[in-house]
MINUSE-234818 format. One record per residue (C-alpha): residue number from 1; residue in one letter; chain; x, y, z. Coordinates in Angstrom, 1 decimal. Layout:
residues N
NUM	A	A	X	Y	Z
...
END
This chain:
residues 527
1	M	A	64.0	94.4	86.7
2	P	A	66.8	94.1	89.2
3	F	A	68.6	90.9	89.9
4	Y	A	71.4	89.9	92.5
5	L	A	74.3	87.4	92.1
6	I	A	74.7	85.4	95.1
7	H	A	77.4	82.6	96.0
8	A	A	75.4	79.5	97.1
9	G	A	77.5	76.3	97.8
10	N	A	79.8	75.8	94.6
11	K	A	77.8	78.0	92.6
12	I	A	77.2	81.3	91.5
13	Q	A	73.5	82.2	90.9
14	K	A	71.3	84.8	89.8
15	M	A	68.5	85.7	92.3
16	S	A	65.5	87.6	90.9
17	V	A	63.6	89.9	93.1
18	A	A	61.0	87.2	93.6
19	G	A	63.5	84.7	95.0
20	V	A	64.0	82.6	92.0
21	A	A	67.7	81.4	91.7
22	A	A	69.4	80.3	88.4
23	D	A	72.9	78.9	88.0
24	I	A	75.5	81.0	86.1
25	N	A	77.3	78.9	83.6
26	L	A	81.2	79.0	84.3
27	P	A	84.0	78.9	81.9
28	T	A	85.3	75.3	81.4
29	G	A	87.5	74.3	84.2
30	V	A	86.5	77.0	86.9
31	T	A	85.5	75.9	90.1
32	I	A	83.7	77.7	93.1
33	S	A	84.9	77.3	96.7
34	T	A	82.3	76.3	99.3
35	T	A	84.3	77.9	102.3
36	N	A	86.0	81.2	100.7
37	K	A	83.2	83.9	100.2
38	A	A	82.9	85.4	96.8
39	R	A	83.7	89.1	96.5
40	F	A	81.5	91.1	93.9
41	A	A	82.4	94.6	92.6
42	I	A	81.0	96.6	89.7
43	L	A	82.8	98.7	87.4
44	N	A	82.0	100.1	84.1
45	G	A	79.0	97.8	83.7
46	V	A	81.1	94.7	84.5
47	I	A	80.8	92.4	87.6
48	F	A	84.0	91.4	88.7
49	V	A	84.2	88.1	91.0
50	A	A	86.9	87.1	93.3
51	N	A	88.2	84.7	96.2
52	A	A	85.5	82.1	95.8
53	P	A	86.2	81.4	92.0
54	S	A	89.3	79.3	91.3
55	V	A	90.2	82.1	89.1
56	N	A	88.7	85.6	88.9
57	L	A	85.6	86.0	86.8
58	V	A	83.7	88.8	85.0
59	I	A	80.1	88.5	84.6
60	T	A	78.4	91.0	81.8
61	N	A	75.1	92.0	80.4
62	G	A	73.1	88.9	79.6
63	L	A	75.0	86.8	82.4
64	Y	A	77.8	85.8	80.3
65	C	A	80.5	84.6	82.6
66	N	A	84.3	84.6	81.5
67	L	A	87.8	84.9	82.8
68	A	A	88.9	87.9	84.1
69	S	A	92.5	87.5	83.4
70	L	A	94.4	86.1	80.2
71	T	A	98.0	85.2	79.9
72	A	A	100.1	87.3	77.8
73	P	A	101.0	85.8	74.1
74	A	A	104.2	83.9	74.5
75	A	A	105.7	85.1	71.4
76	A	A	106.0	88.6	69.8
77	P	A	104.2	89.2	66.5
78	T	A	106.2	89.3	63.4
79	F	A	106.2	91.9	60.5
80	T	A	106.4	91.7	56.7
81	Q	A	105.7	94.4	54.0
82	P	A	104.2	92.5	51.3
83	T	A	101.8	95.1	49.7
84	A	A	101.5	98.7	48.7
85	G	A	100.2	101.1	51.5
86	V	A	100.5	104.7	53.2
87	L	A	103.1	103.9	55.9
88	T	A	106.6	105.0	55.5
89	G	A	109.2	105.0	58.3
90	A	A	110.3	102.8	61.2
91	Y	A	107.4	100.8	62.9
92	V	A	107.2	98.5	66.0
93	G	A	104.0	96.8	67.4
94	A	A	102.8	94.1	69.9
95	Y	A	99.4	92.7	70.6
96	T	A	97.3	91.1	73.5
97	F	A	94.6	88.5	73.8
98	A	A	91.1	89.7	74.7
99	I	A	87.6	88.7	75.5
100	K	A	84.6	90.9	74.1
101	V	A	81.0	90.7	75.0
102	S	A	78.8	92.5	72.6
103	G	A	81.8	94.3	71.2
104	I	A	82.9	95.6	74.8
105	V	A	86.4	94.4	76.1
106	V	A	85.8	92.7	79.5
107	A	A	89.3	91.0	79.8
108	E	A	92.6	91.8	78.2
109	S	A	96.0	90.0	79.0
110	P	A	99.2	91.8	79.2
111	L	A	101.1	93.1	76.2
112	S	A	103.2	90.7	74.2
113	A	A	107.0	91.2	73.6
114	S	A	107.5	94.1	70.7
115	G	A	108.1	92.7	67.3
116	T	A	111.4	93.5	65.7
117	Q	A	111.4	96.9	64.3
118	I	A	110.6	97.1	60.6
119	T	A	111.1	100.0	58.1
120	L	A	108.6	100.7	55.3
121	A	A	108.5	102.9	52.4
122	S	A	104.7	103.3	51.1
123	K	A	103.9	99.9	52.4
124	K	A	101.3	98.4	54.6
125	L	A	102.6	96.7	57.9
126	L	A	101.5	93.1	57.9
127	F	A	101.0	91.7	61.6
128	T	A	101.4	88.0	62.1
129	V	A	100.0	87.0	65.5
130	G	A	99.3	83.8	67.5
131	T	A	95.8	82.4	68.9
132	G	A	94.9	82.3	72.5
133	A	A	94.4	78.8	74.3
134	Q	A	92.1	80.0	77.1
135	T	A	88.5	79.6	77.4
136	G	A	86.5	82.5	75.8
137	T	A	89.3	84.0	74.0
138	N	A	87.6	85.8	71.1
139	C	A	89.7	88.7	70.1
140	R	A	93.5	89.9	69.4
141	R	A	94.1	93.6	70.1
142	L	A	97.1	94.9	67.8
143	Y	A	99.1	98.0	69.1
144	R	A	101.4	99.9	66.8
145	S	A	103.8	103.0	66.8
146	A	A	103.4	106.0	64.7
147	S	A	106.3	106.6	62.0
148	G	A	109.7	106.6	63.8
149	G	A	108.2	106.4	67.3
150	G	A	108.6	103.8	70.0
151	T	A	105.4	104.4	71.7
152	L	A	102.5	102.0	71.0
153	Y	A	98.8	102.9	70.5
154	H	A	95.8	100.7	69.6
155	C	A	95.3	100.3	66.0
156	H	A	92.9	97.2	65.4
157	D	A	91.0	94.5	66.9
158	I	A	91.0	91.2	65.1
159	D	A	87.6	89.9	66.3
160	D	A	88.0	86.0	66.2
161	N	A	90.8	83.6	67.7
162	S	A	91.7	82.1	64.3
163	T	A	93.0	84.6	61.7
164	L	A	96.6	84.9	62.0
165	T	A	97.4	88.1	60.0
166	Y	A	96.3	91.7	59.5
167	D	A	97.4	94.4	57.1
168	S	A	97.8	97.7	59.2
169	N	A	97.3	100.6	56.8
170	E	A	96.1	103.3	59.4
171	L	A	97.6	106.7	59.1
172	D	A	99.4	107.9	62.3
173	A	A	96.5	110.2	63.0
174	A	A	94.2	107.4	62.9
175	L	A	95.8	105.6	65.7
176	G	A	94.2	105.5	69.3
177	T	A	95.3	108.4	71.6
178	E	A	96.3	106.4	74.7
179	D	A	99.7	104.9	75.1
180	V	A	99.3	101.2	75.8
181	N	A	101.6	101.7	78.9
182	N	A	99.0	104.0	80.4
183	L	A	96.3	101.5	79.9
184	G	A	98.1	99.6	82.9
185	L	A	97.6	96.2	81.4
186	G	A	98.4	93.5	84.0
187	N	A	97.0	90.4	85.7
188	P	A	95.4	90.9	89.3
189	P	A	95.9	88.6	92.4
190	G	A	93.7	85.5	91.6
191	T	A	94.7	84.9	88.2
192	T	A	95.9	81.4	89.5
193	T	A	94.4	79.4	92.3
194	A	A	97.6	79.6	94.2
195	D	A	96.8	83.3	95.0
196	R	A	93.1	84.5	95.4
197	M	A	92.1	87.9	95.7
198	K	A	90.7	87.9	99.3
199	L	A	89.3	91.5	99.3
200	L	A	87.7	93.6	96.4
201	V	A	86.0	96.9	96.2
202	A	A	84.9	99.3	93.7
203	W	A	85.8	103.0	94.5
204	K	A	86.6	106.1	92.4
205	D	A	86.2	104.4	89.1
206	R	A	88.7	102.0	89.8
207	L	A	88.7	98.3	91.5
208	W	A	91.1	97.7	94.5
209	G	A	92.1	94.6	95.7
210	V	A	94.2	92.4	98.2
211	S	A	95.8	89.1	97.5
212	D	A	96.4	86.1	99.9
213	L	A	100.1	85.9	99.0
214	L	A	101.0	89.5	99.5
215	P	A	98.4	90.8	102.0
216	D	A	100.2	94.1	102.8
217	D	A	99.9	95.2	99.3
218	L	A	97.0	97.3	97.9
219	R	A	96.5	96.9	94.2
220	F	A	94.3	98.9	91.9
221	T	A	93.0	99.1	88.2
222	G	A	93.3	101.6	85.5
223	D	A	90.6	104.2	85.2
224	R	A	87.2	102.4	84.4
225	L	A	89.3	99.2	83.2
226	P	A	88.3	96.2	85.4
227	Y	A	90.9	94.1	83.7
228	A	A	93.8	96.4	83.8
229	W	A	95.9	95.4	86.9
230	D	A	99.3	97.2	86.3
231	P	A	101.8	95.5	88.6
232	D	A	103.1	99.1	89.3
233	N	A	99.4	100.1	90.6
234	M	A	100.4	98.9	94.1
235	I	A	100.5	100.7	97.4
236	P	A	102.0	99.0	100.3
237	A	A	100.1	99.3	104.0
238	P	A	102.9	99.2	106.4
239	P	A	104.3	97.8	108.7
240	K	A	104.8	94.9	105.9
241	G	A	105.2	91.5	107.5
242	M	A	103.8	92.5	110.8
243	D	A	101.4	89.5	110.6
244	T	A	100.1	87.2	108.0
245	I	A	96.6	88.8	107.7
246	G	A	97.7	92.2	106.5
247	I	A	95.0	94.4	105.0
248	N	A	91.8	93.0	106.4
249	G	A	89.1	95.3	105.2
250	F	A	87.8	98.1	102.8
251	I	A	85.6	101.0	104.0
252	P	A	84.5	102.7	100.9
253	R	A	82.9	106.1	101.8
254	R	A	81.9	108.6	99.2
255	D	A	85.4	110.5	99.2
256	E	A	87.5	108.5	101.3
257	L	A	88.6	104.6	100.9
258	G	A	89.4	103.2	104.3
259	V	A	92.0	100.6	104.3
260	A	A	92.1	98.6	107.5
261	R	A	94.7	96.3	109.2
262	R	A	93.5	94.4	112.3
263	D	A	95.0	97.6	114.5
264	L	A	95.3	100.2	112.1
265	L	A	93.2	102.4	109.8
266	Y	A	94.5	104.3	106.6
267	K	A	92.6	106.2	104.0
268	V	A	93.7	106.5	100.2
269	V	A	94.3	110.0	99.3
270	G	A	95.1	111.4	95.6
271	S	A	93.5	111.4	92.4
272	S	A	95.7	109.1	90.0
273	P	A	98.3	106.6	90.1
274	D	A	101.0	109.4	90.3
275	D	A	99.9	110.5	93.6
276	F	A	97.9	107.7	95.3
277	R	A	99.1	107.1	98.9
278	L	A	98.0	106.1	102.0
279	I	A	97.8	108.2	105.1
280	K	A	97.3	106.9	108.8
281	I	A	93.6	107.8	110.2
282	V	A	94.1	106.2	113.7
283	E	A	96.3	103.7	115.4
284	G	A	95.0	100.9	117.6
285	V	A	91.7	100.8	115.8
286	G	A	91.3	98.3	112.9
287	C	A	89.0	95.8	111.4
288	I	A	88.8	92.2	112.7
289	A	A	85.7	91.2	110.4
290	P	A	86.0	92.3	106.8
291	D	A	82.1	91.3	106.3
292	S	A	81.1	93.6	109.2
293	V	A	81.9	96.9	107.2
294	V	A	78.4	98.8	106.4
295	V	A	78.4	102.1	105.0
296	V	A	75.0	104.0	105.8
297	R	A	74.9	107.5	104.1
298	D	A	78.5	108.0	103.9
299	V	A	79.0	107.0	107.8
300	A	A	80.8	103.4	108.2
301	Y	A	80.3	100.8	110.9
302	W	A	82.5	98.0	111.5
303	L	A	83.7	95.6	114.2
304	G	A	87.3	96.1	115.5
305	M	A	89.3	94.2	118.1
306	A	A	87.5	95.5	121.3
307	G	A	84.2	96.9	119.9
308	V	A	82.1	98.4	117.0
309	F	A	83.4	101.7	115.4
310	E	A	81.8	104.7	113.4
311	W	A	83.6	106.4	110.8
312	G	A	82.0	109.7	109.8
313	P	A	82.5	113.6	109.5
314	E	A	83.5	113.6	113.1
315	G	A	86.3	111.1	112.6
316	V	A	86.5	107.6	114.0
317	V	A	84.8	107.0	117.4
318	S	A	83.8	103.9	119.4
319	I	A	80.0	103.4	119.6
320	S	A	80.2	100.5	121.9
321	D	A	82.4	101.6	124.8
322	E	A	80.1	103.6	126.7
323	T	A	77.2	101.0	127.1
324	V	A	78.0	97.7	125.6
325	R	A	81.8	97.2	125.9
326	P	A	81.6	94.0	128.0
327	W	A	80.0	92.5	124.6
328	F	A	83.0	92.7	122.8
329	S	A	86.1	93.0	125.4
330	T	A	85.1	90.0	127.7
331	D	A	84.3	86.3	127.2
332	S	A	81.0	86.6	129.0
333	Y	A	78.7	87.0	125.9
334	F	A	80.1	86.0	122.7
335	N	A	82.6	83.7	121.2
336	R	A	85.3	86.1	120.3
337	A	A	87.3	83.4	118.5
338	K	A	84.8	83.8	115.7
339	F	A	84.7	87.5	115.5
340	A	A	86.9	87.6	112.2
341	E	A	83.7	85.8	110.7
342	A	A	81.1	88.3	112.0
343	F	A	79.0	89.9	109.4
344	G	A	76.9	93.1	109.5
345	R	A	74.1	94.4	107.4
346	Y	A	71.9	97.6	107.5
347	N	A	68.0	97.5	108.1
348	A	A	66.4	100.5	106.4
349	R	A	63.1	99.6	108.0
350	T	A	64.7	100.3	111.5
351	H	A	67.5	102.3	110.6
352	S	A	70.1	100.4	112.4
353	Y	A	73.2	98.4	111.8
354	E	A	73.0	94.8	112.7
355	L	A	75.8	92.7	113.4
356	H	A	75.9	88.9	113.4
357	L	A	78.1	87.2	116.0
358	S	A	78.5	83.5	117.5
359	N	A	77.2	82.8	121.1
360	L	A	79.6	81.8	123.8
361	G	A	80.5	78.2	123.4
362	S	A	79.1	78.2	119.6
363	S	A	80.6	78.6	116.2
364	T	A	77.4	79.5	114.5
365	M	A	76.3	83.3	113.8
366	D	A	72.8	82.9	115.2
367	R	A	73.0	85.8	117.7
368	W	A	72.9	89.5	116.6
369	V	A	72.9	92.8	118.0
370	Q	A	71.5	95.9	116.9
371	Y	A	72.6	99.7	117.0
372	D	A	69.9	102.0	116.3
373	I	A	71.4	104.8	114.4
374	R	A	68.9	107.4	115.0
375	R	A	68.8	107.0	118.9
376	K	A	72.3	105.8	119.2
377	R	A	71.3	102.9	121.4
378	W	A	72.1	99.2	121.5
379	F	A	69.6	96.4	121.6
380	G	A	70.3	92.6	122.0
381	P	A	71.7	90.2	122.1
382	H	A	69.0	88.6	119.7
383	L	A	68.5	85.0	118.6
384	T	A	67.7	83.5	115.2
385	S	A	66.4	80.0	115.7
386	E	A	64.7	79.1	112.5
387	M	A	67.9	78.6	110.5
388	T	A	71.8	79.0	110.7
389	P	A	72.6	82.5	109.2
390	T	A	75.6	82.8	106.8
391	C	A	75.3	86.3	105.3
392	G	A	73.0	89.4	105.3
393	G	A	72.3	92.5	103.5
394	Q	A	69.6	94.7	101.9
395	V	A	68.0	93.9	98.4
396	D	A	64.9	95.5	96.8
397	D	A	61.7	94.2	96.4
398	A	A	59.5	94.0	93.3
399	N	A	58.4	97.6	94.1
400	G	A	62.1	99.0	94.6
401	N	A	61.7	99.0	98.2
402	P	A	64.3	98.0	100.5
403	L	A	64.2	94.7	102.2
404	S	A	66.3	93.1	104.9
405	V	A	67.3	89.6	104.3
406	I	A	69.6	86.9	105.9
407	G	A	71.2	84.1	103.9
408	S	A	71.1	80.6	105.4
409	S	A	73.2	77.5	105.4
410	T	A	70.3	75.7	103.9
411	G	A	70.6	77.8	100.7
412	F	A	67.6	80.1	101.3
413	F	A	67.2	83.6	101.9
414	Y	A	64.9	84.8	104.7
415	K	A	63.0	88.2	104.5
416	T	A	63.2	89.9	108.1
417	D	A	60.9	92.4	109.7
418	Q	A	57.7	90.6	108.3
419	A	A	54.1	91.1	109.5
420	A	A	53.9	87.6	111.1
421	F	A	56.0	86.9	114.2
422	V	A	57.1	83.7	113.5
423	D	A	60.3	82.2	112.1
424	G	A	59.8	80.1	109.0
425	A	A	56.2	78.4	109.4
426	T	A	56.2	77.0	113.2
427	T	A	59.2	78.4	115.1
428	A	A	58.4	80.9	117.6
429	I	A	60.1	84.2	117.8
430	D	A	61.3	84.2	121.6
431	F	A	60.6	87.7	123.2
432	D	A	62.7	87.2	126.4
433	V	A	64.1	90.4	128.0
434	T	A	65.7	90.5	131.7
435	T	A	66.0	94.1	132.9
436	Q	A	68.9	95.3	135.1
437	P	A	68.8	94.9	138.9
438	Y	A	66.8	98.1	140.2
439	V	A	67.9	99.6	143.5
440	E	A	67.0	103.1	143.2
441	N	A	70.1	104.6	144.5
442	S	A	69.8	102.8	147.8
443	P	A	71.2	99.4	147.4
444	D	A	71.4	98.7	151.2
445	L	A	67.8	99.7	152.1
446	I	A	64.9	97.4	151.9
447	K	A	62.1	98.2	149.8
448	L	A	58.5	97.3	149.5
449	F	A	57.9	97.1	145.6
450	R	A	54.1	97.8	144.9
451	E	A	51.9	97.1	141.9
452	L	A	53.2	96.8	138.7
453	S	A	52.0	98.6	135.8
454	M	A	52.7	97.5	132.1
455	I	A	52.0	99.7	129.3
456	N	A	52.0	98.0	125.8
457	K	A	50.4	98.0	122.2
458	S	A	47.3	96.1	122.3
459	Q	A	47.4	92.7	120.5
460	A	A	44.4	90.7	119.2
461	A	A	45.3	88.0	121.8
462	G	A	48.0	86.7	124.3
463	D	A	49.8	87.2	127.5
464	L	A	53.2	88.3	128.7
465	T	A	54.7	86.0	131.0
466	I	A	56.6	88.1	133.9
467	S	A	59.3	86.4	136.4
468	V	A	60.3	88.4	139.4
469	T	A	63.5	88.3	141.3
470	T	A	64.0	90.1	144.7
471	D	A	67.5	90.2	146.2
472	D	A	68.6	87.6	143.5
473	V	A	66.1	85.1	144.5
474	L	A	63.5	84.2	142.0
475	Q	A	60.0	84.2	143.4
476	S	A	57.6	81.1	142.8
477	G	A	55.2	81.6	140.2
478	T	A	54.8	84.0	137.5
479	I	A	52.4	87.0	136.5
480	A	A	50.4	86.8	133.3
481	C	A	50.0	90.2	131.8
482	P	A	47.2	90.3	129.1
483	L	A	48.4	91.9	126.0
484	T	A	44.8	92.6	124.6
485	V	A	44.8	95.9	126.5
486	T	A	47.0	98.8	126.6
487	R	A	47.6	99.2	130.4
488	S	A	47.6	96.4	133.0
489	R	A	47.8	97.2	137.0
490	L	A	49.3	93.9	138.4
491	R	A	50.0	92.5	141.9
492	R	A	52.5	94.0	144.4
493	L	A	56.1	92.4	143.7
494	G	A	57.1	92.0	147.2
495	I	A	60.0	93.3	149.6
496	G	A	63.7	93.3	149.1
497	R	A	66.8	95.6	148.3
498	S	A	66.6	95.0	144.5
499	L	A	64.2	94.1	141.8
500	K	A	64.7	92.4	138.5
501	L	A	62.1	91.3	136.1
502	R	A	62.1	88.8	133.2
503	L	A	59.5	89.6	130.4
504	R	A	58.9	86.7	128.1
505	Q	A	56.4	86.0	125.2
506	N	A	57.3	82.9	122.8
507	T	A	53.9	81.9	121.2
508	V	A	54.0	81.3	117.4
509	S	A	52.6	84.2	115.6
510	Q	A	52.0	86.2	118.6
511	G	A	53.1	89.9	118.7
512	C	A	54.6	91.6	121.5
513	E	A	55.4	95.5	121.9
514	L	A	56.2	97.1	125.2
515	Y	A	56.2	100.8	125.8
516	G	A	57.4	100.7	129.4
517	F	A	56.5	99.7	133.0
518	E	A	56.3	101.3	136.2
519	V	A	56.8	100.0	139.8
520	P	A	56.0	102.4	142.9
521	Y	A	58.1	101.6	145.9
522	H	A	58.4	102.7	149.6
523	L	A	61.6	102.7	151.7
524	L	A	61.2	100.3	154.8
525	G	A	64.8	101.0	156.2
526	R	A	68.0	98.9	157.0
527	R	A	68.1	95.9	159.2
END
């Protein structure tokens, strides 16, 4: 059965599909931030965790949690030749500290300094090495040259943290085939608490990350090696030093990795460290909220400085400018100072991108807007009243079906799109829609607005409350429209130049689905 890893308060937890949470045991001395959001990425069966932990972590099968980074041995190995063997010639070697889980290396330190070269004549090469002081270290990996060479290849693992010697008697042909320098061993951002890895993503069999202290530098691992962060595996994202934020979002599509600053969008091109580079896609469009990025069927959606953008086969386009630009470019709807904390999620049931924002004058993400991908239409703003949302996403239920969920500040996940129309147990979902003012292309002509017809889905009970405004004056009284029938013909709405309706239904567990309405009218003339 699948499970999920979640960041909850000062813990990393496993959550089953049934919603049961269990704490992950952390290495000694590691703490989890309650303010920095955890970043998770999976590579080669290992889950890498950054930003929230005080140092990076890796979690493997069986939910074993270990340090993701180890410091290099402080001293080089020493070599002697006490016993007869098959080695003849000049040899050199070095070693690393490592953590293994079920025989698989999940963390490996940078290489030690090389020991002093030794010349052998039909001897074994005796390595003498040190032990690792960091929690979880249970292996020393030995690297040795072939006869007369300087290139180091893997020769043996000492699978404990106590044995101090090993007699290397491997023929040159029995050594590993990969030059240790090609493994790219090195420590990533987040090795110490002073420099967290603020962004993390898996793409094209590598992990890619950005640190707090060097936010303009894109770092990446070796091929399928989540622990190999060679310092040379770095690509700068210009302009360096332009601001303190630097790279602010990853957009991982199938064949392209978007790398966004707040006002620039690049993509990674190339196939190896030798030719990886960034090319600019668009200027003036970037990512303001890292957690707003959602990729649906190889099309990406995210929040930029002045709207929501889509990146697909047609390039980068705004999907908010034509209809809802004021939501994102004015201070009339949302608290734009909190845009950087906005988060997005995909709702498979409605095939829509949903973006959580803070209301004007608020700091909580209890408002959200919805972009219907199929119909290319926006809906909202919506309100979540039951709790304070902190994150959102899509999980699978026990049958493997997609389920949209919202995480709350109280430590619970809430399932959305449920059959019951209620937030929690007692909070009504307030259906509250105000229409645009209707002037029927004649804003200065007085009109007689006649009987209102409402078309809706039949419900077991309940009424829709309708308030009428003509010429910006709210009429006294309301209209009750029964929801138990599919069509209702209601009273005349009155006289005026414009008409606006407010449609509301806020009863607990009461459904309301409207298909449309119609208001016949007559032009009466101009006064």
